[in-house]
VOGU-3710 file (C-alpha; in Angstrom, 3 decimals, decimal comma):
1> mrslliggag> 44,821/73,569/46,559  47,815/73,314/48,869  50,584/70,972/46,979  53,963/70,177/49,062  57,333/69,163/46,653  60,265/67,118/48,362  62,856/67,572/46,230  60,798/70,750/44,984  64,391/73,119/44,477  66,232/70,468/42,104
11> figshlarrl> 65,131/70,481/38,391  61,892/69,074/37,842  61,117/70,229/40,619  61,520/73,761/39,922  59,652/73,473/36,589  56,720/72,201/37,994  56,331/74,381/41,274  56,502/77,118/38,685  53,395/75,879/36,851  51,332/74,929/40,422
21> vaeghevvva> 51,781/78,508/41,275  50,519/79,702/38,097  47,257/77,352/38,673  46,798/79,221/41,797  48,384/76,525/44,071  49,557/77,411/47,437  53,519/75,431/47,221  55,720/74,629/49,645  59,331/73,329/48,562  61,426/71,436/50,873
31> ddlsrgridd> 65,414/70,313/49,910  68,657/70,505/51,481  69,860/72,556/47,962  72,230/69,699/46,949  71,407/70,263/44,021  68,511/72,669/43,466  69,251/76,387/43,611  66,505/78,266/45,862  67,657/80,600/42,798  65,740/79,371/40,760
41> lkdlpitfqw> 62,446/80,288/42,956  63,088/83,192/44,246  60,046/84,859/42,086  58,299/82,316/43,299  55,275/82,851/45,892  56,659/79,636/47,733  56,941/79,021/51,505  60,775/77,075/51,158  61,314/74,629/54,118  65,176/73,414/54,139
51> vnvtqngwhv> 64,811/69,654/55,270  67,734/66,815/55,660  66,236/63,375/54,181  68,586/61,310/55,576  67,792/62,405/59,344  64,485/61,273/61,186  62,288/63,318/61,663  62,504/65,268/58,961  59,591/65,174/57,791  57,554/66,595/61,089
61> plagiwdwvf> 57,558/70,643/60,021  55,563/69,343/57,460  52,627/67,655/59,204  49,420/68,514/57,673  46,934/68,259/54,984  47,930/68,428/51,565  46,162/68,704/48,324  48,877/66,967/46,633  52,613/65,431/48,031  55,425/65,252/45,416
71> claavvgvpn> 58,077/63,003/46,601  61,193/64,573/43,845  64,275/63,867/45,925  66,848/62,120/44,630  70,743/62,581/44,279  70,854/61,617/40,353  73,158/62,100/37,652  75,974/58,893/36,699  78,585/60,527/38,270  76,762/61,504/41,702
81> vekdphrtla> 75,303/58,309/41,929  78,544/56,437/41,530  80,743/58,844/43,874  78,481/57,709/46,992  75,578/54,993/46,500  75,465/55,154/50,140  73,816/58,287/49,992  72,130/57,920/46,871  70,618/54,891/48,895  69,943/57,393/52,522
91> vgtgatlgal> 68,007/59,986/49,941  66,179/58,153/47,796  64,995/55,841/50,849  64,830/58,498/53,334  62,423/61,415/51,283  60,559/58,380/50,490  59,444/57,050/54,076  59,064/60,899/55,421  57,196/61,847/52,378  54,306/58,562/53,326
101> spfiqtrkff> 54,411/59,712/57,249  51,186/59,155/58,601  51,849/62,868/59,920  51,805/64,036/56,378  48,107/63,267/54,451  47,151/64,004/50,814  45,003/63,161/48,482  46,908/61,980/46,479  50,870/61,094/46,289  53,292/62,259/43,579
111> fastseaygn> 56,956/59,915/43,422  59,686/60,155/40,727  60,615/56,878/39,342  63,048/56,498/36,165  63,616/54,705/33,026  66,600/52,654/34,837  63,681/50,601/36,729  63,553/48,768/33,672  66,812/47,914/33,630  68,794/47,003/29,874
121> paqiptpets> 65,198/46,643/28,217  64,444/44,063/25,726  61,149/44,871/24,837  62,237/48,562/22,741  59,579/50,575/22,929  59,263/50,065/26,667  55,771/49,941/28,313  54,501/49,820/31,971  54,783/45,913/31,849  58,338/45,071/31,049
131> plsvpdttsa> 59,964/43,081/33,757  61,854/45,808/36,470  64,994/44,793/37,048  68,214/45,308/38,687  71,334/43,035/36,947  73,971/44,026/40,219  72,958/45,079/43,527  76,499/45,724/44,473  77,027/47,984/41,447  77,229/51,406/42,769
141> rstyaisklw> 75,756/53,064/39,438  72,513/49,830/40,193  71,568/52,019/43,821  69,550/55,163/41,796  67,269/52,203/40,071  67,093/50,873/43,401  66,227/53,366/45,710  63,335/53,987/42,992  62,446/50,007/43,143  62,310/50,337/46,410
151> geamvahsgr> 59,802/53,558/46,263  58,057/52,197/44,168  56,813/49,410/46,205  56,802/51,803/49,729  53,795/53,950/47,965  52,479/50,998/45,981  51,627/49,707/49,056  50,610/52,412/51,298  47,137/52,657/51,037  47,507/56,187/49,333
161> pyviarfhnv> 45,817/57,425/46,196  49,207/57,638/43,936  50,677/57,982/40,555  54,442/56,361/40,276  55,789/58,294/37,063  58,657/55,993/35,280  60,823/59,226/33,486  62,374/58,754/30,837  65,521/61,371/29,717  63,632/64,644/30,490
171> ygprmgtdhv> 65,973/67,570/29,491  65,763/71,629/29,792  66,994/74,928/31,527  68,375/74,085/35,298  68,790/70,677/34,760  72,444/71,187/36,562  75,841/69,756/34,801  75,564/66,210/34,885  73,449/65,267/32,301  74,378/64,302/28,500
181> ipkfclqlka> 72,742/67,172/27,110  74,017/69,781/29,634  77,509/68,838/29,670  77,005/68,767/25,371  76,245/71,953/26,029  79,371/73,110/28,627  81,806/71,663/25,709  80,434/73,958/23,207  80,204/77,075/25,624  83,563/76,819/26,802
191> gldpvkvhdp> 84,560/76,363/22,995  86,262/73,038/22,948  87,900/71,240/20,085  87,577/68,453/19,162  83,969/67,847/21,456  83,916/64,040/22,835  81,073/62,154/22,220  81,014/59,719/24,720  78,872/56,340/23,706  78,109/57,588/20,434
201> eavrafcyvd> 76,179/54,652/19,648  73,223/54,299/22,270  70,172/55,653/21,849  67,611/57,876/23,964  64,336/59,324/23,727  64,234/62,730/24,880  61,283/64,626/26,371  61,290/68,789/27,241  60,899/69,136/31,122  57,643/71,508/29,885
211> daveavvrlm> 55,707/68,559/28,657  56,506/66,740/31,436  55,190/68,717/33,843  52,243/69,030/31,611  52,334/65,570/31,868  52,636/65,024/35,930  49,840/67,786/36,056  47,503/65,864/34,543  48,031/62,462/36,176  47,258/64,425/39,100
221> hlptdynvvn> 43,794/65,146/38,254  42,579/62,168/37,500  39,793/60,310/39,214  41,957/57,098/39,298  43,751/56,637/42,297  46,121/54,185/41,346  48,636/54,332/38,288  51,593/53,988/36,985  53,241/55,586/34,165  55,684/56,625/31,614
231> ignplepism> 56,879/60,400/31,284  58,436/60,560/27,782  58,223/61,182/23,878  58,752/58,406/22,181  58,922/60,523/18,923  62,157/61,243/17,781  64,953/58,540/19,557  68,112/59,922/18,842  72,460/58,258/19,095  74,632/60,474/21,243
241> wnlmsrlvvi> 76,556/61,226/18,246  73,450/62,939/16,304  72,575/64,537/19,381  75,867/66,334/19,227  75,697/66,399/15,827  72,092/68,432/16,157  73,606/70,499/19,048  76,115/71,683/17,081  74,437/72,925/14,026  72,384/75,282/16,536
251> vtrefdreht> 75,883/76,552/17,757  77,099/77,124/14,684  74,338/79,589/13,449  75,150/81,575/16,027  78,949/81,863/16,217  79,616/80,785/13,432  82,243/78,631/14,241  83,515/74,526/13,459  83,450/72,184/15,710  85,098/69,175/15,340
261> liqvpfrhke> 83,065/65,746/16,464  85,406/62,690/18,391  83,858/59,570/19,269  84,772/57,928/22,843  83,738/54,352/22,968  81,670/53,401/26,192  84,517/51,934/28,559  81,960/51,759/31,995  82,259/48,687/33,497  78,820/47,519/33,277
271> apirrripdi> 77,518/46,503/29,787  75,779/49,644/28,466  72,051/50,963/27,775  71,972/50,731/24,198  68,280/51,414/23,359  65,281/53,259/26,169  63,005/54,464/24,331  59,129/55,058/26,819  55,966/53,287/25,580  53,348/55,468/26,412
281> trlqaltgwa> 50,427/54,156/25,070  48,828/54,000/29,073  49,744/58,080/29,322  48,338/58,698/26,383  44,943/56,783/27,609  44,627/58,275/30,985  45,242/61,769/30,210  45,458/62,763/26,428  48,902/63,853/26,637  50,902/64,112/23,674
291> ptvildegla> 54,313/66,144/23,618  54,271/69,867/22,035  57,818/70,267/21,853  60,465/68,909/19,433  63,796/68,039/19,466  65,003/70,971/17,806  63,425/73,356/19,577  64,021/72,252/22,787  67,814/71,646/22,479  67,515/75,448/21,531
301> rtwawyrq> 66,034/76,459/24,498  68,276/74,514/26,367  71,151/75,619/24,486  69,766/79,655/25,260  70,142/79,002/28,878  73,537/77,173/29,178  75,236/79,946/27,148  74,324/82,689/29,445
//
């Protein structure tokens, strides 16, 4: 099996590359390393190709016939998206267009989409049939969701067999620093006190990265050609306040160090997303997948990596 991972040096991509190598795939990772780290892949027998997906013709060195192609490239993390919304759109659209080039042929195409495509969903847990929504196209933060909605449409109308996966709050080691769990870990590692918990009442359902990768692989092995599927773990929805409290317990066991938590209300100009929980009925029906890593175990593994 030959697999091409565009954006494969990023968080999910690096874990997926490791899994595919373990299964005997010949893996090529294409990335600009603007966020991903080649060090996370240096122990793997892969081929690395530096690319800038915002430039015309970036895909030409990757021309050929592949068993699986994964389009994972994106600008992620709210601070990064808001800092450069134009680049967010350019990376999202450029990666998808190049990956769908006729020069790159594949038996199945994987597109990494997002729970943010649902906007502020009315139905919780949220199934794939829920309306997709971007409340304000002029909002910098919306550009990430816009790039994913645009990508979904391009893939769905490409004529290629595909999996479109809407990831819901995947977390774990090597996640970077711009998401809520790494931010909490880094505050605790630095010994900050009090520890700030932003938007403490917001509720999310977190899925450990190994579980997410298992779902991806199962979906790609399906004989069906066209699937749009949520990937996430709805079993342990948790508020940001309780999430931080759980991490504090883990750190206190290790360091016997007390931490005071303080609430920081939501102050963004856009309305907050109060709850985001996936309905995974379709994923389970298609693959029999179920999450195996409970939240406390996943948090402990993630903290162990970030404390280094």
